[in-house]
C-alpha positions as a Markdown table, in Angstrom:
| # | Residue | x | y | z |
|---|---|---|---|---|
| 1 | Unk | 25.8 | -21.3 | 162.4 |
| 2 | Unk | 28.1 | -21.0 | 165.4 |
| 3 | Unk | 26.3 | -20.0 | 168.6 |
| 4 | Unk | 28.1 | -17.6 | 171.0 |
| 5 | Unk | 27.1 | -17.2 | 174.7 |
| 6 | Unk | 28.0 | -14.1 | 176.7 |
| 7 | Unk | 27.6 | -15.2 | 180.3 |
| 8 | Unk | 28.1 | -12.3 | 182.7 |
| 9 | Unk | 26.9 | -12.2 | 186.2 |
| 10 | Unk | 28.2 | -8.6 | 186.1 |
| 11 | Unk | 27.2 | -7.5 | 182.5 |
| 12 | Unk | 29.3 | -5.7 | 180.0 |
| 13 | Unk | 28.3 | -2.1 | 179.2 |
| 14 | Unk | 25.6 | -1.9 | 176.6 |
| 15 | Unk | 28.0 | -0.4 | 174.1 |
| 16 | Unk | 30.3 | -3.5 | 174.5 |
| 17 | Unk | 27.4 | -5.9 | 174.1 |
| 18 | Unk | 26.4 | -4.1 | 170.9 |
| 19 | Unk | 29.9 | -4.3 | 169.6 |
| 20 | Unk | 30.1 | -8.0 | 170.4 |
| 21 | Unk | 26.8 | -8.5 | 168.6 |
| 22 | Unk | 28.1 | -6.7 | 165.5 |
| 23 | Unk | 31.2 | -8.8 | 165.4 |
| 24 | Unk | 29.1 | -12.0 | 165.7 |
| 25 | Unk | 26.6 | -10.8 | 163.1 |
| 26 | Unk | 29.4 | -10.0 | 160.6 |
| 27 | Unk | 30.8 | -13.5 | 161.0 |
| 28 | Unk | 27.4 | -15.1 | 160.6 |
| 29 | Unk | 27.3 | -16.2 | 164.3 |
| 30 | Unk | 24.3 | -16.2 | 166.6 |
| 31 | Unk | 24.7 | -14.3 | 169.9 |
| 32 | Unk | 23.0 | -15.4 | 173.1 |
| 33 | Unk | 23.1 | -13.3 | 176.3 |
| 34 | Unk | 22.9 | -14.6 | 179.9 |
| 35 | Unk | 23.3 | -11.5 | 182.1 |
| 36 | Unk | 22.8 | -11.0 | 185.9 |
| 37 | Unk | 22.2 | -14.6 | 186.5 |
| 38 | Unk | 22.2 | -15.8 | 190.2 |
| 39 | Unk | 22.0 | -19.5 | 189.8 |
| 40 | Unk | 24.8 | -21.7 | 188.4 |
| 41 | Unk | 22.1 | -23.9 | 186.9 |
| 42 | Unk | 21.2 | -21.1 | 184.5 |
| 43 | Unk | 24.8 | -21.1 | 183.3 |
| 44 | Unk | 24.9 | -24.8 | 182.9 |
| 45 | Unk | 21.7 | -24.8 | 180.9 |
| 46 | Unk | 22.9 | -22.0 | 178.7 |
| 47 | Unk | 26.2 | -23.8 | 178.0 |
| 48 | Unk | 24.5 | -27.0 | 176.7 |
| 49 | Unk | 24.2 | -26.0 | 173.0 |
| 50 | Unk | 26.7 | -23.2 | 172.4 |
| 51 | Unk | 30.0 | -23.3 | 170.5 |
| 52 | Unk | 31.7 | -20.5 | 172.5 |
| 53 | Unk | 31.4 | -18.7 | 175.8 |
| 54 | Unk | 32.6 | -15.2 | 176.7 |
| 55 | Unk | 32.9 | -14.5 | 180.5 |
| 56 | Unk | 34.2 | -11.9 | 182.9 |
| 57 | Unk | 34.7 | -13.1 | 186.5 |
| 58 | Unk | 32.2 | -15.9 | 186.0 |
| 59 | Unk | 33.4 | -19.4 | 186.9 |
| 60 | Unk | 33.7 | -22.1 | 184.3 |
| 61 | Unk | 34.3 | -25.4 | 186.1 |
| 62 | Unk | 34.1 | -29.0 | 185.2 |
| 63 | Unk | 30.3 | -29.2 | 185.6 |
| 64 | Unk | 29.8 | -26.3 | 183.1 |
| 65 | Unk | 32.4 | -27.8 | 180.7 |
| 66 | Unk | 30.9 | -31.2 | 180.8 |
| 67 | Unk | 27.5 | -29.8 | 180.0 |
| 68 | Unk | 28.8 | -27.9 | 176.9 |
| 69 | Unk | 28.6 | -30.8 | 174.4 |
| 70 | Unk | 29.3 | -28.4 | 171.5 |
| 71 | Unk | 31.7 | -26.1 | 173.3 |
| 72 | Unk | 34.9 | -25.4 | 171.5 |
| 73 | Unk | 36.3 | -22.2 | 173.2 |
| 74 | Unk | 35.9 | -20.1 | 176.3 |
| 75 | Unk | 37.4 | -16.6 | 176.4 |
| 76 | Unk | 37.9 | -14.8 | 179.6 |
| 77 | Unk | 37.5 | -11.1 | 178.9 |
| 78 | Unk | 40.5 | -9.9 | 180.9 |
| 79 | Unk | 44.0 | -10.9 | 181.8 |
| 80 | Unk | 43.5 | -13.4 | 184.7 |
| 81 | Unk | 41.9 | -16.8 | 183.9 |
| 82 | Unk | 42.0 | -18.6 | 187.3 |
| 83 | Unk | 38.2 | -18.7 | 187.2 |
| 84 | Unk | 38.4 | -21.3 | 184.4 |
| 85 | Unk | 39.2 | -25.0 | 185.2 |
| 86 | Unk | 42.0 | -25.4 | 182.6 |
| 87 | Unk | 42.5 | -29.1 | 183.2 |
| 88 | Unk | 38.8 | -29.9 | 182.7 |
| 89 | Unk | 38.7 | -27.7 | 179.6 |
| 90 | Unk | 41.6 | -29.6 | 178.1 |
| 91 | Unk | 40.0 | -32.9 | 178.9 |
| 92 | Unk | 36.9 | -31.7 | 177.1 |
| 93 | Unk | 38.9 | -30.4 | 174.1 |
| 94 | Unk | 37.9 | -26.8 | 174.8 |
| 95 | Unk | 40.4 | -24.0 | 174.1 |
| 96 | Unk | 40.7 | -21.4 | 176.8 |
| 97 | Unk | 41.9 | -17.8 | 176.0 |
| 98 | Unk | 42.3 | -14.6 | 177.8 |
| 99 | Unk | 42.5 | -11.0 | 176.4 |
| 100 | Unk | 45.9 | -9.7 | 177.5 |
| 101 | Unk | 46.5 | -6.0 | 177.4 |
| 102 | Unk | 42.9 | -4.9 | 177.0 |
| 103 | Unk | 42.5 | -3.6 | 180.6 |
| 104 | Unk | 46.2 | -2.9 | 181.2 |
| 105 | Unk | 45.9 | 0.9 | 181.3 |
| 106 | Unk | 42.9 | 0.7 | 183.7 |
| 107 | Unk | 44.9 | -1.4 | 186.1 |
| 108 | Unk | 48.1 | 0.8 | 185.9 |
| 109 | Unk | 46.1 | 4.0 | 186.5 |
| 110 | Unk | 44.3 | 2.3 | 189.5 |
| 111 | Unk | 47.7 | 1.3 | 191.0 |
| 112 | Unk | 48.9 | 4.9 | 190.8 |
| 113 | Unk | 45.6 | 6.3 | 192.0 |
| 114 | Unk | 45.7 | 4.1 | 195.1 |
| 115 | Unk | 49.2 | 5.1 | 195.9 |
| 116 | Unk | 48.4 | 8.8 | 195.7 |
| 117 | Unk | 45.2 | 8.3 | 197.7 |
| 118 | Unk | 47.1 | 6.6 | 200.6 |
| 119 | Unk | 50.0 | 9.0 | 200.4 |
| 120 | Unk | 47.6 | 11.9 | 200.8 |
| 121 | Unk | 45.8 | 10.2 | 203.8 |
| 122 | Unk | 42.6 | 9.7 | 201.9 |
| 123 | Unk | 42.5 | 13.5 | 201.2 |
| 124 | Unk | 41.5 | 14.2 | 204.8 |
| 125 | Unk | 43.2 | 17.5 | 204.9 |
| 126 | Unk | 46.4 | 16.4 | 206.7 |
| 127 | Unk | 49.9 | 16.6 | 205.2 |
| 128 | Unk | 50.9 | 13.6 | 203.0 |
| 129 | Unk | 53.9 | 12.6 | 200.9 |
| 130 | Unk | 54.7 | 12.8 | 197.2 |
| 131 | Unk | 55.7 | 10.1 | 194.7 |
| 132 | Unk | 58.2 | 12.2 | 193.0 |
| 133 | Unk | 61.8 | 11.2 | 193.7 |
| 134 | Unk | 60.7 | 7.8 | 195.1 |
| 135 | Unk | 61.7 | 4.4 | 193.7 |
| 136 | Unk | 59.0 | 2.3 | 192.0 |
| 137 | Unk | 59.7 | -1.4 | 191.6 |
| 138 | Unk | 57.6 | -3.3 | 189.0 |
| 139 | Unk | 57.3 | -7.0 | 189.8 |
| 140 | Unk | 56.1 | -8.4 | 186.4 |
| 141 | Unk | 56.9 | -6.3 | 183.3 |
| 142 | Unk | 54.0 | -7.3 | 181.0 |
| 143 | Unk | 51.4 | -5.0 | 179.5 |
| 144 | Unk | 50.5 | -3.4 | 182.9 |
| 145 | Unk | 54.1 | -3.1 | 184.0 |
| 146 | Unk | 55.1 | -1.2 | 180.8 |
| 147 | Unk | 52.3 | 1.3 | 181.2 |
| 148 | Unk | 53.0 | 1.7 | 184.9 |
| 149 | Unk | 56.7 | 2.4 | 184.2 |
| 150 | Unk | 55.7 | 5.2 | 181.8 |
| 151 | Unk | 53.3 | 6.8 | 184.3 |
| 152 | Unk | 55.9 | 6.4 | 187.1 |
| 153 | Unk | 58.6 | 8.1 | 185.1 |
| 154 | Unk | 56.1 | 10.9 | 184.2 |
| 155 | Unk | 55.6 | 11.4 | 187.9 |
| 156 | Unk | 59.4 | 11.8 | 188.5 |
| 157 | Unk | 59.9 | 8.4 | 190.0 |
| 158 | Unk | 63.0 | 6.2 | 189.5 |
| 159 | Unk | 61.6 | 3.0 | 188.0 |
| 160 | Unk | 63.0 | -0.6 | 188.4 |
| 161 | Unk | 61.6 | -3.9 | 187.1 |
| 162 | Unk | 62.0 | -7.6 | 187.5 |
| 163 | Unk | 60.6 | -10.1 | 185.0 |
| 164 | Unk | 62.5 | -13.3 | 184.2 |
| 165 | Unk | 60.4 | -13.8 | 181.1 |
| 166 | Unk | 61.1 | -10.4 | 179.5 |
| 167 | Unk | 64.5 | -9.7 | 177.8 |
| 168 | Unk | 66.4 | -7.0 | 179.8 |
| 169 | Unk | 67.0 | -5.1 | 176.6 |
| 170 | Unk | 63.2 | -4.5 | 176.3 |
| 171 | Unk | 63.1 | -3.2 | 179.9 |
| 172 | Unk | 66.1 | -1.0 | 179.6 |
| 173 | Unk | 64.9 | 0.4 | 176.2 |
| 174 | Unk | 62.0 | 1.8 | 178.2 |
| 175 | Unk | 64.3 | 3.7 | 180.4 |
| 176 | Unk | 63.8 | 1.3 | 183.3 |
| 177 | Unk | 66.5 | -0.4 | 185.4 |
| 178 | Unk | 66.3 | -4.1 | 185.0 |
| 179 | Unk | 66.9 | -6.1 | 188.3 |
| 180 | Unk | 67.5 | -9.8 | 187.6 |
| 181 | Unk | 67.3 | -10.6 | 191.2 |
| 182 | Unk | 63.9 | -10.3 | 192.8 |
| 183 | Unk | 65.3 | -9.7 | 196.3 |
| 184 | Unk | 67.3 | -6.7 | 195.0 |
| 185 | Unk | 64.2 | -5.2 | 193.5 |
| 186 | Unk | 62.4 | -5.3 | 196.8 |
| 187 | Unk | 65.4 | -4.1 | 198.8 |
| 188 | Unk | 65.8 | -1.0 | 196.6 |
| 189 | Unk | 62.2 | 0.3 | 196.1 |
| 190 | Unk | 59.9 | 2.0 | 198.5 |
| 191 | Unk | 57.0 | 1.2 | 196.2 |
| 192 | Unk | 56.5 | -2.2 | 194.7 |
| 193 | Unk | 53.7 | -2.9 | 192.2 |
| 194 | Unk | 52.9 | -6.6 | 191.8 |
| 195 | Unk | 51.6 | -7.7 | 188.3 |
| 196 | Unk | 52.0 | -11.4 | 188.3 |
| 197 | Unk | 49.5 | -14.3 | 187.8 |
| 198 | Unk | 48.4 | -16.6 | 190.6 |
| 199 | Unk | 49.7 | -20.1 | 189.8 |
| 200 | Unk | 51.5 | -22.9 | 191.6 |
| 201 | Unk | 54.8 | -21.0 | 191.4 |
| 202 | Unk | 53.6 | -17.6 | 192.6 |
| 203 | Unk | 50.9 | -18.4 | 195.2 |
| 204 | Unk | 52.2 | -17.3 | 198.7 |
| 205 | Unk | 55.5 | -16.2 | 197.1 |
| 206 | Unk | 55.3 | -12.7 | 198.6 |
| 207 | Unk | 56.3 | -13.7 | 202.0 |
| 208 | Unk | 57.8 | -12.2 | 205.2 |
| 209 | Unk | 61.4 | -12.7 | 204.0 |
| 210 | Unk | 60.8 | -10.8 | 200.7 |
| 211 | Unk | 58.6 | -8.0 | 202.1 |
| 212 | Unk | 61.0 | -7.4 | 204.9 |
| 213 | Unk | 63.7 | -6.5 | 202.4 |
| 214 | Unk | 61.8 | -3.3 | 201.4 |
| 215 | Unk | 63.4 | 0.0 | 202.5 |
| 216 | Unk | 61.9 | 2.5 | 205.0 |
| 217 | Unk | 58.6 | 3.8 | 203.8 |
| 218 | Unk | 57.6 | 0.5 | 202.1 |
| 219 | Unk | 54.3 | 0.3 | 200.2 |
| 220 | Unk | 53.2 | -2.9 | 198.5 |
| 221 | Unk | 50.7 | -2.4 | 195.7 |
| 222 | Unk | 48.8 | -5.6 | 194.6 |
| 223 | Unk | 46.5 | -5.3 | 191.6 |
| 224 | Unk | 47.0 | -9.0 | 190.8 |
| 225 | Unk | 45.5 | -11.7 | 193.0 |
| 226 | Unk | 45.3 | -12.1 | 196.8 |
| 227 | Unk | 46.6 | -15.6 | 196.6 |
| 228 | Unk | 50.1 | -14.5 | 195.7 |
| 229 | Unk | 50.4 | -13.0 | 199.2 |
| 230 | Unk | 51.5 | -15.1 | 202.2 |
| 231 | Unk | 49.1 | -13.5 | 204.6 |
| 232 | Unk | 50.7 | -14.9 | 207.7 |
| 233 | Unk | 53.9 | -13.2 | 206.6 |
| 234 | Unk | 52.1 | -10.0 | 205.6 |
| 235 | Unk | 50.7 | -9.7 | 209.2 |
| 236 | Unk | 54.1 | -10.3 | 210.7 |
| 237 | Unk | 55.6 | -7.5 | 208.5 |
| 238 | Unk | 52.8 | -5.2 | 209.5 |
| 239 | Unk | 53.5 | -6.0 | 213.2 |
| 240 | Unk | 57.2 | -5.6 | 212.9 |
| 241 | Unk | 57.4 | -2.4 | 210.8 |
| 242 | Unk | 55.4 | 0.7 | 211.5 |
| 243 | Unk | 56.3 | 2.1 | 208.2 |
| 244 | Unk | 54.9 | -0.8 | 206.1 |
| 245 | Unk | 51.7 | -0.2 | 204.1 |
| 246 | Unk | 49.6 | -2.4 | 201.8 |
| 247 | Unk | 47.3 | -1.4 | 199.0 |
| 248 | Unk | 45.2 | -3.7 | 196.9 |
| 249 | Unk | 42.1 | -3.8 | 194.8 |
| 250 | Unk | 41.2 | -7.2 | 196.3 |
| 251 | Unk | 41.1 | -7.4 | 200.1 |
| 252 | Unk | 43.1 | -10.2 | 201.8 |
| 253 | Unk | 41.4 | -12.8 | 204.0 |
| 254 | Unk | 43.1 | -11.1 | 207.0 |
| 255 | Unk | 41.4 | -7.8 | 206.1 |
| 256 | Unk | 39.6 | -7.5 | 209.5 |
| 257 | Unk | 42.8 | -7.8 | 211.5 |
| 258 | Unk | 44.6 | -5.2 | 209.4 |
| 259 | Unk | 41.6 | -2.8 | 209.7 |
| 260 | Unk | 41.6 | -3.3 | 213.5 |
| 261 | Unk | 45.3 | -2.8 | 214.1 |
| 262 | Unk | 46.8 | -0.8 | 211.3 |
| 263 | Unk | 44.7 | 2.3 | 210.6 |
| 264 | Unk | 46.1 | 4.6 | 207.9 |
| 265 | Unk | 48.5 | 1.9 | 206.6 |
| 266 | Unk | 46.3 | 0.2 | 204.1 |
| 267 | Unk | 43.7 | 0.7 | 201.4 |
| 268 | Unk | 41.4 | -1.9 | 199.9 |
| 269 | Unk | 38.8 | -1.3 | 197.2 |
| 270 | Unk | 35.3 | -2.7 | 198.0 |
| 271 | Unk | 35.6 | -5.1 | 195.1 |
| 272 | Unk | 38.1 | -6.1 | 192.3 |
| 273 | Unk | 38.5 | -2.8 | 190.4 |
| 274 | Unk | 41.4 | -3.2 | 188.0 |
| 275 | Unk | 39.2 | -3.5 | 184.8 |
| 276 | Unk | 36.4 | -1.4 | 186.0 |
| 277 | Unk | 36.5 | 1.4 | 183.4 |
| 278 | Unk | 34.3 | 1.9 | 180.5 |
| 279 | Unk | 37.2 | 1.6 | 178.1 |
| 280 | Unk | 38.6 | -1.6 | 179.5 |
| 281 | Unk | 35.1 | -3.1 | 179.6 |
| 282 | Unk | 34.6 | -2.4 | 175.9 |
| 283 | Unk | 38.1 | -3.4 | 174.8 |
| 284 | Unk | 38.1 | -6.7 | 176.6 |
| 285 | Unk | 34.6 | -7.7 | 175.3 |
| 286 | Unk | 35.3 | -6.8 | 171.7 |
| 287 | Unk | 38.7 | -8.6 | 171.8 |
| 288 | Unk | 37.0 | -11.7 | 173.2 |
| 289 | Unk | 34.5 | -11.8 | 170.4 |
| 290 | Unk | 37.2 | -11.3 | 167.7 |
| 291 | Unk | 39.3 | -14.1 | 169.2 |
| 292 | Unk | 36.4 | -16.5 | 169.0 |
| 293 | Unk | 35.7 | -15.6 | 165.4 |
| 294 | Unk | 39.4 | -16.0 | 164.6 |
| 295 | Unk | 39.5 | -19.4 | 166.3 |
| 296 | Unk | 36.3 | -20.8 | 164.8 |
| 297 | Unk | 36.9 | -19.6 | 161.3 |
| 298 | Unk | 40.7 | -19.8 | 161.0 |
| 299 | Unk | 41.9 | -21.9 | 163.9 |
| 300 | Unk | 43.8 | -18.9 | 165.4 |
| 301 | Unk | 45.1 | -20.0 | 168.9 |
| 302 | Unk | 47.2 | -16.9 | 169.6 |
| 303 | Unk | 46.0 | -16.3 | 173.1 |
| 304 | Unk | 45.4 | -19.9 | 174.1 |
| 305 | Unk | 46.3 | -20.5 | 177.8 |
| 306 | Unk | 45.7 | -24.3 | 178.2 |
């Protein structure tokens, strides 16, 4: 009998755990829970005799992978997977998957919600600005980008997108203007929503040169990863342009300086909030369990990332 570990420092909702258990039971798998743990040693101990691990933001590094002698697969319930050491996983013959698309609507709604919140000055009673009639640029047209484009058009925004990995016909069929040049996207749009992964190609890629191209009334929305921002460049743009604003659901390392100098021009959520809805929590957890069953029983590697 395969043994599945759900290791979540921040647990899934009870309804999601129940759903995961039902999927495991139906497949004849045993489910083990490690919730709200505070010591990495607990995770290492729990990983020793399991065949699969489901995580959220929990870190699976070489030490954990080396301990998992029976481990075959790790699934990150969510889109990002930079909390898993892919090189060590591959060396240990462990498949790593994510669950793309399961929290996309939650992230898209958060991006729009943060834009509205900042535009209306935190709802402090003073006059704000509207999104209608403005240009929205989507940097990365995956699951989140497509939903964000739909919402943006519903709000009366003109929507543009850049994604070298998506056929322009797919973008244009959604009624979105495809910009093949990234600099052109940034130069046209007052609002840019960034939906790209953090990897060797993207880390620090949103720099002073790119951000400075944005037109008057520029607002950068980052619901991806803080590492994609060149923070030295970000601070220079803040200093050089009084119209520039930055919104993110993960605060940059230079948060304190921004808070001290640029009141009213930023908003950061207290913690990573993209997937923090009941629906996304359930969807990602159930998808992770189904993918593990599919891999162990049928060898399905559809969402493998290593």
